[in-house]
N, C-alpha and C positions, 0 to 999 in steps of 0.2 A: 753331275755333268753342270749345274749352274758355274759352280764357281770356276771350272774350268774357262765355259766363255765369259765368264764377267771378264780374267785376266787377258783371253785374249782380244775381247777388244778397248782395255786400258789400255796394253801394251800394245796398238798400235800411234803409229805420229798423230797429232794434232793435226787437223785444216790448220792452215792462214787463215785470220783473222780477216773478215772484211776490211779493216780497217790499211791494216798491210796490206793488202792487193790493192787498195784505194794508193796508197802514198810510195809500192813502186811505180805505178800507172804515171801516176805523175814526177817522176823523180825520172821517166824514162823518154818527158816532156810531151805526156799528155793531158792532162791537164785541159780542164772544164776550161778557163782560160784560152787553150787553142781551138777547140770548138766554136765559142760564142762570144761576140761580143759582147762589155762589160758591161753596156747596155740594156744589155737581157736580162741580168741581173741587177742592175737596179730598174727598172721595168715587172720581175716575175716580186722583186720586193715590195716595192710599190701594189701591184695586183695582192698581197698577203695583206697590206696590212687596209689597204679597202676589202677587204673580205671580214679581219679583224671589228673592223668600224661599224660591219654593217652589224654583226652579229650582236655588236652590244649596243647600239640602234635598241637591233629587235629586241632585248633580254628590256629597256627600259622600256617600250611598245608593254611588255609582258606583264611587268609592275603596274604600270597606267591604267592596265586591261582589270588587274586584280583591287587595283583601290576604287575603281569605276566601281568590280563585281559591289567589294563589299556594299559600298552609298546604294543600290541599288534595290529600290521599293516592292516591286514588280517582277512579275514572270514577263511581262510585255516589255517593260525595259531591260532585265538583264537579256533577253531575246535582240533587242536593238543594240544592245553594247558588244551581243558576240556574232551579229553578222555587219557588223561596225568595224569589229575590229579582223574578224576574216577577210575583210573584204581590203583591209588597207595591208594586214601579211601579204596576199599576192598581187596585188599592186605593188609591194614594196618589191616581193619577191621577183616576180617579171622585169623591175626597173635594172634590178640590183646583175643579174640572170645574163639581160641585155650588156651592161655593163662591162662586166667581166668576160664573156665570151669577144668582144671590140678588144680590150683586152689583151686578149690572147690571142689573136686575132694579127695586132699590132706588133707583139710579143713578138712571132713566129718570124712576120717580116720580118725582121730587124736578124733575124739569127739566121734565116735563110739570105739577105742578100747585103749584112755592112763586113764587116772586116773584124777577124779578132783581134780585139789583145783591148 
């Protein structure tokens, strides 16, 4: 019975890939440029670059933390290093979240009110 089921499943026509569907959609004149002005794509790209830079900066902070911990001489100093690191991280994440939210809002405004193309 298992062989018969497997044969039935493999005889079905495979579904078209998502890329084929997207390509057909674009050929019909419904590409992304129809919906959004090109500035939206640039702004989304800029937003992505901001995120990548932020992550790179946070990695640098992590490395700096490890170096400070290795040089640490007692538990009080270790605690101070960790608190400072945590406070800095919270401040940086809060600030970047606000910046990205503002960028996202501006992107939506552009998408909503500018002509595509």
